[in-house]
N, C-alpha and C positions, 0 to 999 in steps of 0.2 A: 864109633862115629855115627853109625846107622841109628843106634839107640838114641843118641843125642838129637839127631834130626827128627826122629819120630816123636820124641818128647816135645820138641819145639813146635812141631806141627799140631800136636794135641793141644798144647798151650794156646796156640793161635786160634784153634777151633773153639776153645772155651771162651776166649776173649770175644770172638765173633758171635758166639751164641749169646753172651751177656749183652752184647751191643744190639742184638736183634730187636728187643722191644723198641729201641729208638728208631729202627729202620722199618719195622713191620707193625708196631702197635697201632691201634686204632680200630675200633669196632663199631658196628651199628651205623647210626646216622652221622657220627663224627667224620667218617670217611668221605662223606659228600657235603660236609659243611662249608667247604671252600671250592668254588668252581674255578678250575684251571682251564684256560683257553690258549691254545697254540695258534697264534695268528700268522706266523711265518716260520718256515724251515728251509734254510738254504745251505748248500745246494740240494735240490730235490733228490738227485742221485750223486752222492759224493764219490770221489775217487781217492786213491792213496795220496796223502799229503794235504788233503783239504781240511778245512776247519768247518765244523757244522755249527751254524748259528741258529738258535731257537729264540723267538721273541713271542711275547704274549701278555696276558693279563691274569691276575688272580682276584677273585671277588669273594668276600666273606658273606656267605648266605646264611650263616648261623646267627645266634643271638648274643654271643660273647666275643670280646676282642681276642684276636689271635696275636700272640707275642712270640719273640725269639724265633721268627719264621725264616725259612729259606726255601728256594726252588732249586731242584736238582734233576739231573737226567738219570734214567735207569734203563739198562739194556737187559731184556729177558734172558735168562740163562739157557744154556743148552744149544746155542747156535741158531741158525735161521729157522723160521717157521717151516713146517713140513707140508702144508696144504693150503689151498685157497680158502677152504672153510675155516682154517685157523685164523686167517686174517679177519674174516667176518666175525668170528666169535670174540676175538680180542677187542675189536672196535666196538662191540655191543656192550662190553662190561663197563660198569660205572664205579664199582668199589675196588679197592686195592686187594690184590691177592698175592700170595708169596711168589707166584710165577712171574710177577712183574720184575723181580730181581732187586739187587742192591743198588743204592744210589751211588753215583760217582762223587764221593765226598770231596775230591780235590777240585771239582768244578761245580760250585754252587753260586747262587745269587741271593744275597740277603734281602729280606723284605721287612721294612719297618712295621711297627704295630699296625694291625689291620682291624679297625673297629667294624662292627656289624654293618653290612651294606656298602662298605667301601671297596673300591677297585684300585689296584696298583699294577703297574706294568713291570716286566722283567725281560732281561736278555741273558742268554747263556751262550758262551762260545767254547766249544770243545773240539780239540783236534781229533780227527778220525782215529788216529793211533790210540787215543785214550778210551775209545769205545769197546775195544777188544773184539772187533769183528773178525770172523774167520773166513770160512769158505763162502763162495758166491751164494746169494739168496736174499730173502726178505727178512729183516730183523725188526722185532718189536721194540719200539723206543717209548719209554714212559717219561712224562714230565710231571713231577709231584711237588706238592707243597707240604713241608713238615714244620710243625709249630706247636705251641702250647696254648691251652685255654685254661681259664680259672677253674680250680678244683682238681686238676690233673697234674700230677707231679713229674711227668715226663713228656717228652716230645711225641707227637703223633703225626701220622700221615693223614692230613685233613682233606686232601683232594688230589686227584690224579687224572691226567688225560693221556691217552695212548695214540701214537701215530706209528708210521712204518717207514723204514729206511731200506730202499733197494741198494744192494751191494753187489757189484759185478766187475771187480778188478781183473779177474783172470780171463773171463770170456770163454770162447771156444764152443759154445752151444750153437746149434743151427738156428739162425734167426727165424722168428715167427713172422709171417706176413699178416698185416692188419689192413682191413678195408674200413675206413671211417666214413659213414654217411653224414652229410651236412645238409639238413633239411631247410628248405625255404617254403614254409607252409603257413597259412593264416586262416582265420575265420572268414566266412563270406561277408562282404561289406556292401556290395552293390544290390540295390533293390531292382525290381522289375520295371519300375517307372523311370521315365526320363522327363526332362524339362520340355516345355512346349515350344522351345526355339527351333530354328531350322537345323541346328547341329544335334538335336536330341541330347543335350547335355545330361550325363548320367546323374542320378540321385543316389547318394550313399546313406546307409542306415545311420552312420555317425562319422566323425572325423578322427576316430582313433588311429586309423592307419597312418595318418599324417604324423602322429607322434612317433610311431615305430620307424618311420622313414627318416625322421629328423636326426641330426647328429646326436649320437649317444643312445638312440632308440634301438629297440630290439632288432629289427631287420637291418638297420644301418650297420649295427655291430656284426651281425651274421656275415654280411658281405665284406666288411672291412677286415674281419679276422680270417674268413675263409679264403681270401685271395692268396694268403701266404701259407696255407696249410695243404698237406697232401691228402685231400679229401675227394669224395665223390659227391657232387651236388645232386640233391634230390628235390625237385621243384614241382609245386602245384601250379600248372599253367594258369589257373584262375587268378592266382596272385599276380602273375605277370600282366594278365589282361586288366585287372583292377588298377594296378599302378599305372599302366599305360593310359587308362581312362583319366587318371588324375593329372597327367601331363598337360591336359587341356582344361578348359573351364568345366567345373563340376559343382553340383549342389549337394547340400547335406540336409537331412531331415531336421525339421524344427523341433521345438520343445515337445517332449513326450512322444517323439517319433512321428511328428506331423509331417506327412509327405506332400501336403498341398501348400504348406507355407514354409518353404525351405530357405536356407541361407547359403552363401557362397562358401565353398571349401577353401582350406588354407594350405594344402600340401603340394601345390603344383610344382614349385621350385625344387622341393626335396624329392619329389617323385622323379623328376627329370634327372637329378643328380644320382639318385639310387640306381636307375636303369643304366645310366652311363657307367657307373662303377661296377655294376653286375656284369655288363657286357665285357668289360676289361678283365674282371675276375675269372669268369668262366673260360674265356678265350677258346682254346682248342681242347679244353679239358673235358673229362667225362661228365655228362649230365643225364640223369635218369628223370624222366618226366612221368609223374603220376597221372592217372586219368583226370580229366578236367574237374576241378573242385574237390578232388580227393574223396570219391564216393566211399561210403561205409560198406565195404565188401562183406563184413560179417553180418551186418544188419540185413543186407540184401539176401545173403545166403540163408539166414534164419527166418526172415519175415517177408521178403519181397520177391523171391525167385518165382513163386507161383502166381504172382500178380502180373497179369498180361502187360507187356511193354517194359517191365523193369530191367530185364537183361538187355533189351535193346537200348535202353537209356545208358546203361553201363558201357556198352560197345560204342555208343556215340561219344561218351566222355573220353574214351581211349583214343578214338579217331581225332577228336578235336584237339587233344593235347599236342600232337605233332605240329599241326598248323599254327597253334598259338605260340609255341616256343620259336618256331621258325620265323614267324612274323615279328615278334617282339625282340628276340635276341639274335636272330640271324644264324642260328645253328640248328642242326638236326639232332634231337635227343634220342635216347633209348626209351621205348615205350612198352616194352614187353615184361614189365615188372609190376607186381602187386604187393602192397604193403598193408596187410590187415592191422588194425589198431593193436598196439603193444605186441605185435608179432604173434598173437594168439590165433591158432588155426585149428580147424577140424576138417573132416572130409568134405563137408558141404561148402566150406569156404574155398578150398582148393578147386572144387568143381566150378564154382561161380567165377573165380579168378581166371581159370583157363578158358572158360567160355567167352570171356571178353578179350582173349588174345594173349594173356600173360603166360609165359613159360618159366618165369622165375618168381618165386614167392618168398618174400622176406618174413621169416618166422623168428622165434626166439627160443632159447634153450629151456626156459621155464614152461614152454608148451611142448617142445620135442624133448622129452626127458630121456637122459642117457641111462644105460645099464650100469648098475653098481660095480660091475666087473671092469668097467673102463676106468683106468687110473689116471687119465689125462683128458684135457679139453680137446675134443676132436675138431677136424676141419669143418668149416661151415657148410660146404656144399653137400647136399643129400639128394641124389637122383631118386625121383618118385615113380619113374616109368612114364612112357608116353611122351618123352621129350621134356618133361617138367622137372625142374630142380628147385628144391627148397634150400634157401640160404639161411641157416639157423644162426642168428646173432647171439652173442654171449650176453646173457641176462645181467650178470654182475657189472660188466663194463658198460652195457647199454643204459643201465639205470643209475649209474654212479653220480650223475649230476642233476638229479630230479628235485633235490631239496633247495633250501634257501641258501644261495651262494653269495648273497650280499654280505653276509657276515664273514669276515676274513678267516675265522677259525674253521668254519664249515668248508670254505673253498680249499684251504690248505690241507685239511684232512682228506677231502674228496680226491684231490690231485695225488696225494701220497698213496692213497689206497688204490687208485686207478693204475698208476705207474707200477706199484708193487704187484698188482694182480697180473699185469702183462709180463713181468719178470717171472712170477710164479708159474704162469702158463708155459713159458719156455723151459723152466727148470723141471717141470713135471716129466718131460720127455725130451731132454736136450739133444737127442740124436735124431728126432723126427722134425721134418720141415712141415709146418702146418699153416693153414690159412684161416684167420679169425675175422668175423664180421662184427662191427660195432654199430648198432642202430639206435641212436638216442631218441629222446622224446621228440615229437613232431614240432613243437613250438617252444624251444628253449628261450628263457629270458635272456636279457643282455648279460647279466652276471653269470648265468649258467654257461652261456656261450664263451665267455672269457675264461672260465675255469676249464671248459672242454678244450679250448684252443691251447691253453698252457699244458694240459696233460698230454694232448696229441703230440705237441712239439717235443716235449720231454721224452716221451716214449720212443718216438721215431729217431731221436738222436742218441738213444741209449746204447745201441750196439746189439741188443737182443731182439729188436723189433724193426721191421721194415714196412713201409706203406705199399699197398697194392690197389689196383683199380677194382671196381665192382665186377667188371667183365672177367678179370683174372680170378677173382674169388669164385665166380660161377663155374669156371673151367678147372679149378683146382682138383687134384686127385682126391676122391673121397676116402675117409677112413673106413676100412671094412667093418670095424666094430661099432661104428656110430649108428645111432637109431635112424631108421628110415620109415618107421611106422607112423602114419598120420593119426593124430589123436581122434577119437570118436567124437561125435557131436555132443554127447553127454559130458565129455571132459572139458568143454569150453567153460572158462571161469564164470561163476555166477555173478561176480561183481561187475564184469564187463557186459554180461547179458542184460543186466538191469538198465544199462545206459543206451541200449539199442533203439533204433527207430522201429516202431511196431508196424504190423500189417496195415493198420488203418492209414498210416502215413503214406505208404506206397500206393494204397488205393486212391487216396486223395491226389497224389501226384499223377497217377494214370488218368483219373477223371479229368483233371485240368488239361493233360496232354490231348485227350480225345476232343475236348471242347476247342482247344487251340487248333487242332487239325481241321475242324469244321469251320473255323473262323478265317484262317489264312487263305483258304481257297477262293474267297470272294475279293481279296485285296489285290490291287494293282502293284503295290510295292510290299510284297510279302516279307522281305527281310527286315523291314522296320518293326515287325512284330515277332516273327518267328525266331530271330536271333536273341533279342532280350528275354523273351519268355522261355526259349529253349535252354539258355544258359542258367536262367533263374531256377528252372526245374532241376537241373543238375546240381545247383548249389543247395537245393533243399535236401539232397541225399548226402551231403558232406559229412565226413567223419567228425568234423569240428563241432557238430551239434550235440555230440555226446555230453551228457551232464546238463543239458539245457533244453529239456523237453518243451518248456513254455515258449522259449525263443524259437525253437524249431517249428512249432505249430503256428505261431504268429507269422513266421516267414512264409510258410506254405499257404496259409489262409489269405495272406496279402496278394499272393500271385493269383489265386482263384478269384478273389474279389476284384482285382484290377481287370482281369479278363472279362468278367461279367460287365464291368463298366464300359469297356470298349465295345463289346458285342452289342450292348444296348444302345450304342450311338447310331446304329443302323436299324431303323424301326419304322413301322407303319403308324402314321399319325391317327390318333383317335378321332372318331366322328362324334360331334356333340349332338345329342338328341336323336330321335328316330327320323328316318327318311321316308318320304311319301312318293309312291309311284302312281301317278294319275293316269292310268291306262294299263294295257296288257303288256307293253314293252317299254324299255327305258335304257338309259346309259348310266351306269354306276361308276363314279370316279373314286379312286383310292390313291392316296399320296404316301410315298416312301421318302423318308428323310435320312440323309447321311451327314452326321456331325463329325465324322472322322476327318483327318487332314489329307486323305487320299481317296482316289476313285475306288468305288466298289463295283464289281461286275460278277457275272456268273450266278446271279440270283434269279429266281423265278417267283412271280406273285400269282397265287391261286385264290380265287373266290369260290366258295362252295355254299350251297343252300343248306339250311338246317335239316333237322330230321324230317320235317314235313315235305322237303324236296319240292317246294312250290315254285322255285325259280329255276329256269334254265339259263345258266351263265356261260358266257363265251370262254374260250380256251385260256389257259395260263399265259402270262406275258413275261418275257425276259426283262430284267431290271438292271440298268446301269445308271449310277448316280455319282456325279462328281463330288469331291470332298466339300463339305459346307453347303450343299445344295439339297433341294427337294425335287421330286419328279412325280407327276400325277399320271396315272394310267386309267383308261376308261374301258369298262367292261359292258357289253350288251347283255341285257337281262330280259327274259320273257316270263310273264307270270301265268300260272295255270288257273288261278282263282284269286278272289279277293281275300284280304286278311293280312295279319302281321306275320312276317317271315324273318327268321334269323339268318344272317349272312356271316360267314367266317372268312376273314382275310388272313392268309399265312404266307410268309416267305419260305422258300426252299432253296437249298443248294442244288447244284447240277446232278448230284447223285441221289436226289430225292429226300435228303435229310431236312427236317424242319429247321428253320433258322429263326431264332428269337421267339418272342411271344406272339401268339395270334391276336388279331383284333376282331372282336365280335360287335356287330351292330344290328339294329332292327329296321326292317323295311315294311311300311304299310302300303298294301296294294289296293287301289280303288279304281273302278272303271264305270262307264255310262251304260245302263241296262236297257232292254227293249221297252219296259214299262215307261221309262223316262222318255224314250223316243215317241211313244204313242201320245203321251201327254203333250209333248211339244207339237206333234202333228195336229192334234185336236185344237190346240191354241191357234195355230196358223189358219186352220179352216174357219174358225170363228172370226178371225180378223178379215179374211176374204169376204165372207158373207156380210159382215158389217159394212165393208166398203161398198159392196154392190148395192145394199139397201140405201146407203147415203147417196149414192150416185143417182138411183132412180128417184128418190125424193127430190133431189135438186132438179132433175129433168122435168118432173111434173110441175114443180113450182115455176120453172122457166116457161113451160107451155101455157100455163094459166096467165102469166103476165103478158104473153104474146097475144092471147085471145082477147084480152081486154084492150090491147092496143091495136088490134086488127092485123097483127103479124102472124102468118100461119106457121112461123118457125122454120121454114125450109130455106136454107141459105145456099143451096146448090152444091153443098159438099156432102157426099154420101157418108163420108167417114165421121162426120159430126154426130151421127146417130149411133155409131157403133160403140158399144161400151168398151172402155179401156181395160186392159188386163190389170187387175189389182195386185198381181203378184209382185213381190220385190224385184228390183232390177237384177239381182244376182240369183234369182231362183230361191228355192227353199234353203234355210240356214243349215250349215254342217258343223259338227263338233271338230275342233282342232286336236291333233294327237301327236305333238312332238314329245310330250311327257318326259322331260329331262329332270332327273333328280338333283336337287341342290345339296 
């Protein structure tokens, strides 16, 4: 009997070997001549008694018609996959290999002739019992198309797609705790400028944010999905402040970014609804607030930390985040967390993060590399000393949804891989209770968010995974064998370093900050300038500028340019032509104009003589000018000698710092000399002598007339003979010396 069974077994093996060409044959490019797309696989995690339904499409990418074709399932032999890397390796293969296993011949879907370029859909329904699944774990499932092409006398496997099937009917392992971060982050949208109305209506770079807040938009989907998920919200407070600004009237830059010819924004209603929905979604749940505008900590560490004021700006961003979240959402967030881009860290990044008050650093496992001796995925928490903890997110799970998730096949595979990886983590060490962090990309698209939500829901309902808060993850017991060595600065990825803000960017930011500090001291309403400029400078350090060096520079330059415009609105009016000082002393008027919409004070106007120091000018004068007005100030000046003299007018702040540009003008000094006085005196003497002579001549003529008439000329009045004083009534003439410069 035994011999009979052995013979039967051998005969079956021979038959199977002969059938192998039909199952395995196909070499070279023929294996990829048909694209197989798995658009749907349900249920994601089957249980006993379920039926697995696989739907998708096949597309002939070759040049010949495929005939006698069918689609079938294949389960890789040998039981479940044995490692996380095996999942990654299987997903990356494109050609059929023998380890893909035999097709389930009893469960196939026929496909009619498939001409070149044509796509046809298929659906397969297979009971779980027919898949031959054994112990708990992750199984590789292949979906292949077998058919014939002209010139080949047998069927070939012309295309295959692999996916993964988590199988956990028995359970019993200790559940792994998962902390899922749900980020609400976006690019900077607000400019430093505001409208000229009383409300200072904000001006936006564009109206793109309105699209993201509208139904179906990226941020609307993040809130709508997140409210039902066991996630930790990670929020950039700048996004809250920006959306809050949209709930009122706002303006948008015109064509080509024109900030002076703006148009009305369109997102007010959606902004109001989004904030309402967000408040309801976060409720009393855990919220981690990033520093305001999500500063690029890595760029600061590598290029900005030695630029004066940069670390202070980072601390300001951290302090501002709490106030912003409290104001907009009415809750108090956690603000002691830093999240470097892609979780890439080195010692300098840790130093900068902690200097701003962070004691929790979100890193990633492709930065904190584990020892090869560690056979399982360790807990995320890694104490670094000094009260600082690195929470190392799992890189495979965190990057699972970075591709194009609009295509159904991509989303389905990503979800299956994600859920399968979570099961594999548990099965690596089923007796260990571990805490895993998942930190996805900062700005998921709407389709990526939908795929993430589906995967998180499936994983947390599976039985091998439980959700946990970020605070719980930080307090989890660390694995003793997990790496706690912070990578060196040289280990930082070159691809990320190329995207960083450079030292010049931070120098520009600090230069503008210094100028801003010197400007606001003269303002009566400092907050109308310090707030928009301060937040704009923080936005210029945002992580979201990575990959957009041109946009980043344009944004920074616009801040500095606008500050120069505002500073220049308080200035000394130019004098047209030279001034003439007709005398040794005079009054010099100088006018200060304030074209701002508020009063300026705390300025001092100084007039100084040029290098020749010919003029002694009175002391500096305090300047206060109401918005939209001018004020003239008069300075006394005394000249030492005649000639042309340069005078410099300059405004100063109270600490002696020059404000704005100086104004230089020329003064011509002219005065009356002693020679001129002698000439004038001589002329007066001649006039007197001429008058006396005329008087005497008239006197003689009168006497002669009297003699002829017998009159002796004596009229009894002694005064009649006395000569009159010929001097002018007011005495000798004097030169007037008011000498007022016009």
